[in-house]
N, C-alpha and C positions, 0 to 999 in steps of 0.2 A: 505492498499500499503505498502511495507517496504520503510525503511529509506532510501536504498539506490537507490531504485529506486523513489521514492518521493525529494533527493536531486541529483540527476544526474545534470549535469549542464547543461545547455541550449544554453547557449555562450561558445567561448574559453575563454573568459575575465571570468570563475567561474572557470577553471579547475586552479587546485592546482598545483604545482609542474612541471615538461616537460615544461620551456620557451621555454628552446630549439625548442620542436618541434611545439609549438603553435603559435611561433608568424614569424616561416619559413610557416608555411601553410599557415594563415594569409597572406602574403606578396604576396603567389603565388595565391591564391585565388582573392584578391582584385586586382592581377594585370592582371588575367587570363590563370595561367599560371599553367592548371593542369594538369597533368601527369596520365597517363589512367593506371599506376598499382603502390601502395604502399608497403610495410611489415614497418606493427608495431610490434618491437620485445622488450620485455624484461619480469619481473618475473609479475604472475597472480595479480592483483587485485589495480593495476595501474593506472588505466583509457584506453586502447586503445580501446577497442569496444567503448567507448564513445567518443573519439576523432575521432574513424572511423566514426562517429555519427552524431557527428556535421560537420566534413569534407561533408557529403551526404548530411546535413541540408543547409550548405552553398554555395554550388556548385548548388543546387537546387530551392531557395529563390527566389522567384516572385519579391525581388525588387533589384533583384543582380546588376541589371547596374546601377540604382540609384544610389545602395552603393559603387560598383566601381568606382564613378565618386567621394567619396568623401574618397577614397581611404581606405575603410573598408571591411574586409573579413567575418566580422561577420554577421550571419544570421539575420535578421529581430524579426524571434520570434515570429512575429504577424502573415505573412500571413497563408493561406488556408495550405500549403505547410507546410512550419514548425507546424504548429498548429497539420497536420496527422501523422508528424513523431513521435514528441512529445506524442501523442497517442499510435504507435505503428501500424498503419494502412494502412502506405503508398506501394503501391506496385509494385512503385520504388527503394525503398531499399531493397534487399535481404541478409538476415544473413543464414548464412551457419553454421551446426558445421563440423568441418572435422571429430572430432573422432569418428561421427558416422554417418555419410555421407563420408567415403574416398575410397569409392571406384572407379574405372575409370568408371561405370556406372551413378553413379553419374554426372561429371564432365561432361559425351558425353548431359546428360541429361541438362545440365548448358549451352555447346556449343550451343544447338538447340533455345530457349530459348532467348539464350543473343542476335539476329540476330533482334529480335522485340522490336520494338520502346517504348521509356516509353512513358509511361499512361498522368501521367498531369507534369512530369519533364522534362527539359532538359537531365540530364543524370538517367543511371542507374548505383545501386552502387551496385558491391557485396562484401557481409564480410563476409570473410571466416575465421573465429575463430578457433585456434590452427591447423593452416595446415599444420604444419612440419607432422600431423597423416596421409595425404594422402598417398596413396601406391604408388610406383614409376610408374608404367601403369598409374596415375590418375595425378599424376605429370606431364607427357608427354603432357595426353592431354590438361591440363590446361598450359601448355608451348606452345602449336600453338594455342592456344585464345590470351593469351599475347602475340607470337610475331604478329601477325594482326588481334586486337580487334575491333568493329565497333567503330566509333568515337561518340557515346553517351555510353559507356561502360567505368565504372573505376573500377577495382578492388581493394580491400584493405584485406590485405592479415595480420592473426593476428599471433606469435608464441610466447612460452615463450621459447624454444628451437630453435633458429634462425639458430641453427651451422648443424640440420635435413634437413634444406630445404634445395636442389639442387642449385648446383653454376648457372644453366642452367636459375632457377624460378629471382635468385638476382642478376643477369644479366638487367633485363631486369624490374628490378623495382625500387622505387625511399626509399631507406632503412634509417629509423628514429628509435632510439633507446634508448628505456623509461627506466624511474631509479626509484630504489624505493625512495617511498615519503620521502622528511626530516619529521624529530618528528616532528619540531616546526610547520610545516606546517599544518600536523594532528592535534596537536590539539587545533591548530587555526579555524578547519575549524570542532571539535569536539564540540566544544565552540558555534559556531553557530547555529547547529543545536540543541543541550542541550536547548536552546536559547529560539528556535523554536517552538523547543515541548513543553517548563515548565519546562527543569528538572535540578535540582537543583545538579550539578555534580563537585565534589570538583579538586581544579587545578591537586594536587597528583594522582586522579582515573584516570583524562582521562591521565595523564603521561602513566601510567600504561598500558592504553588499547594503546596506542601508541606504547609503546612499546614487545607488546603482538602480536600486529600485524604486527611488523617485517618490516615494510615499506608497507604495504599491505594497499590502502586508504580501498579498500571497506570490509578488513577483520574488519579492523577500528569500519567502521556503524554497521556495522554489530556488533559486539559485543557490541559497545553501546546501541542498539537494545534486543540484548541478556539483559541483564542488565536491563536497563527502561524497561521492561516487568517486571520485580521483584518488582524495588523499583521508584519512581520517584527521589528521595534523592540518588546519586551517594556518596558510602568513598568509599576510596581505599583500605575497608577490604572488599566489595560487591564483588569487581572487583577481592581481593588474593580469598574469598571465591569459587566463581563463575567461576570460570581462573584456579579454584588452583593454585597461582603462592603463593611462596614464599616469604617473607620481605626479599629485596635487602641486608638490615643493616644486618638481619640473614644467608645470606650467605654469608657476607663482615667476620663477624664473622668466620665462617668457615674458609675462607684463613686466617683470624687471626690466629685465634690459629693453623693452620701448620705450618707457619711462628714460630711459637713457640712450632710448635713440640709437642704440645696437645693433642693427642689423644682423651684420655676420655673426655676433652672438646668439640671437634669437635662433634664427635660420637653423645653427647648428646645433642647439635644442630641439628644434622640431625635426631633424634628420638624425639625428640620435634613437627621438621619440621612435618613429619609422623602421628605424632598422631592428629596434625591439620588439616590432611585431606589433606596435600600436595604429590601428585605420587615422587616416590622416580627418574621417568623418570625427571620430570620437575626438582627436584632437581639439576641431575646431569647439565643438559642443563643448567642451570643457574648458576653453577657454572665452569664450560665452558667457558661459556660467560663470567663472573666474574674477570678470570683467562686473557681469550685472553683481555677485557678489560686493566688488571694491566700489560701483557705483554707490549700491545702498549706507556701504558705511561710510563712505565720503559724504553723503548727503543726510544722514541720520546719527553716524557718531557712536557713541555708546548703545544710543538709545533702538541701533539696530536689530531690527527680529533676524537678522540672516542665518539659521540653521548649520554654525562650522565648531571644528571645537577648539578649544580656548586659543590651543598654539595658531590655528590657521588664525584666528581672530584678529591677533598681533600682529601676524604678518600681513595680513589686509589694514588694518591702523596702520601702519608703517609706509606701506606701499601707497597708500590714499593722499600722505606728505607731497608728495610729487606729483597730485593731477588734478586738476580744474575737475569740476562734475563735465563741466564743457566737453574737456578733452575727451574723457573717459568714453562720451555718449559721442563723439566722433570715432571714434575707435572701436565701439562697438560697431557703429550701423556698418564698418567697413569686412568687420567678421560675420557679420549674419548677415552682408552682400555675397560673402565668399561662403560659406552654407548654402548659400543659395545656387550656385551655382558647379559647387562641390562634383554632381553627379553628371557634369556634360561637360570634361575631359579627362582622356585618359593619360595622363599623370598626376595622379589622384591627391599629389601630395603637391600639387603649384598652388592649386586657390590658397592655400593656408600658407605657404611661402611668399604668397604676391600678398596678401594682404600682411603676415609678418612687417615685408619690406615699405609698403606703404603705411602704417601705424610709426613704424619707427622714422620714416620721414618727415609725420607729423610730431612725434617729436622734438627733430632738429631743427623744423621754423619755430618753437617756441622762442628759439637762441637767437634767432634773427631778427627781433622786433624791431620797427624805426623809435626812434626814441620822441613822444611826443613833446610841442612847443605849441605854448600860448601865442607866441608874440610874431613867432617868422613860418610865413606861408611858402610852402614849398608844392614847388611844382612836380606836373607827374614824374618831366625826366629825369628830377633831380632824385626822385625815391626812386628811378629805378637803376640810376646809377650807385644811387648808396649803398641797394641791392646786389647790385651786382662786383662792387669793392670789397663788400661783406663775404659771399659767398659767391666767390666769380664763376663755380661749376653750376652753380644752379642758372637757366634758362629763364627768361622771363619775356610772357608774352603781353605784347603793346595792349596797354587799357582803350577800348573800343569808344571812340567820341563819344556817343550815345549813352554813353553810361548812365549822366549827368541826368537822362532826359527819361529815360526807364525807372531811373530810383526815383525821379520827380512821382512819375505816375503809378511804378507800381513802391511803393513805400515799403516797411516791414510787417506795419499794420493789414495791407493788404497781402503782401506776401504770405503771411502767416493764414490770412484768411484761405488761401489758394492750397496750402497743405493741409490744412483742413479739409478741406474738401475733396482732396485727393488720398486721405487716409481710408474713406471707406473702402475705395477700389483697389486700394493695395496696402497693407500696413506698413510692409519693406517699403517700400517706395517710399512713402512718407519721409521714412528713417532717410533714406538715401539722403533723399531731398533736404534734411537739415542744415546740411554745408555749403548747401549750392545759395544762390542769390540770382537774378537777374541782371544780366549784362549788358542790357542794350537793343532794340527792335533796328532791323535794318530791314526796311521796306514790309514782306510780309512774316517775315523771319523773326521767331522770340527769341532770344539769346539767353543762353542758360547756363553761367557761367559755374565748375567746380575746379577743385584744385589738384584732384586726381584720375589719371586715366582710369582706375578701376571704378569709379564713379562714374568716368565718363560712359565706361562700354557699357555698363549696367542702364544707365537712363537710358539711352541710344538705340535698347531695344525696341522694334515697332509696337511691342505691347504697350510699353509703357508709355516711347511717343502719343501712342492715341488716346492713353489717360490721360494724362499733363493736359496734352492738346484741348480737349473735350473742354477739363477745365475752365482752362484759360480762355478758352472763348466762351462760358457760365459766366464766368466773374468780368470778365473785360470786355467783352461784349463784340467780341472782334474771331473772323476765326487766324489762328494765329501757326507759322509751321513752326515746331520744336529745332532748334539748332545748338546742341552742348560745347562747348567750348572750354579747355583746360589752361586758365589765366587767374590769377593771382589778386585778389583786390584788390581797391585802391586804396587808400589811409581812410578819406572820407568816407567813402563804404562800412570800411571796419568799424567805425566807428559808431557809426549811423546804423549798424547791425547791435553792436554791445550797446547801446541804448536803451533800443528796445526789444534785450533779449527777454524779461520777462523772468519768472523764477525757475529757476533750472531745476528745483525740485521738483514742481508740479509736471515740468516737460519730462522729467525722466519717469516720473509715474505712471505718465500716457502713454512711452514708450512700453513700458513692464506691463502696463495695467492692471498696476499696485493699487491698491482701494487705501484710501489716507485713511 
């Protein structure tokens, strides 16, 4: 028997996390206030089906009346009914996978059988998994049953996408939202399983498994079982090797090299990880996650709710000193774009290498800022000359004469409106455009200026150009053809962009959809 089945909770008390759901259900069961319909919503692998089975077990427990007198909503786990459910042999518990039984015929068949009384228990419980997969006619048929259910019937609908469930269905059930399991809770349970299975598992190895599971309790147990099948002594190296994970300190090392603008050293770390068998997509994923954690630490400081070890938090706080929130945002957009094209090239490590070099270049640019003066007017030609003296290897693209005109027409407020309208079409494109700016208008061409070739190539894709051109026409009232160019911002534009920057924390939360 698999670990997940073997260690599936048989009582509510054994459920990890989801205290808000468990306590509410226990109270309702002990007081005999059972609803005829429930909706369990939340990510996969966090215990929705397990909780549904526990409800079915508790309401049908043969010692229910006796337990209710003690204000106990738990099943006894000893009677014949409890044992039958535990063994998966009870006929009064009907589980339906809506992903493979999604049509109206299946629901009509269910409606015909639902009138039949339970065989051994008090209630007949129907657990419909992935209910959002039902067709609209099937939902309509189910709605009729939910409106007038037999007294003995209880429906428990489970879904990972509650927003796809019709409002008519939602209005007839009690909804419970399940959350991703806390990392510490997952580690605690993995320790218990490892002890029962006589496995020797290092603390950092279990932590790596919990991180890889991304809040899914089921995934964490499955990963532990996978690794345990190869060795009874589980080390962090075993976890990294089997799961293809990069060393967290090496990923943070890449971020540190980016902070210093050391592209050679950063790329070398990437090459070493690839040589060790770490997939380049995994490297990108972990860099993005590290940058996300760094951004949250930067904008929230010690109040950040990032779930990391004490050691990692100390490293993130030290790294955050060398970054501004804006710069982390810009670097993140580079790696997010790289992750989107990572499967489009035959050289799998190329996107991450390109992104590292570009991000390091962004770090170098911060060391070549022109000093502002309030009393001296500097012409564009002098700025150009000053930059070339400081960094003769950087070739500057001349500023278009129309910069001032388009800046007057599309100020920072209007540009932010354009970005906001692009976001619903393509969230990632919106992130790419955060470091772009209106560079001028040439006839029917709208010049969009970007700093790096990576952004230029991605934005210039046909599908992205079409989105931008459509929004430009909507906002500006005229059809423009998008023309993306790589060019430096003028000092005036930099200052104007800075003045209209707004709250960086708000922008960061918008990108990551963090609830304030």
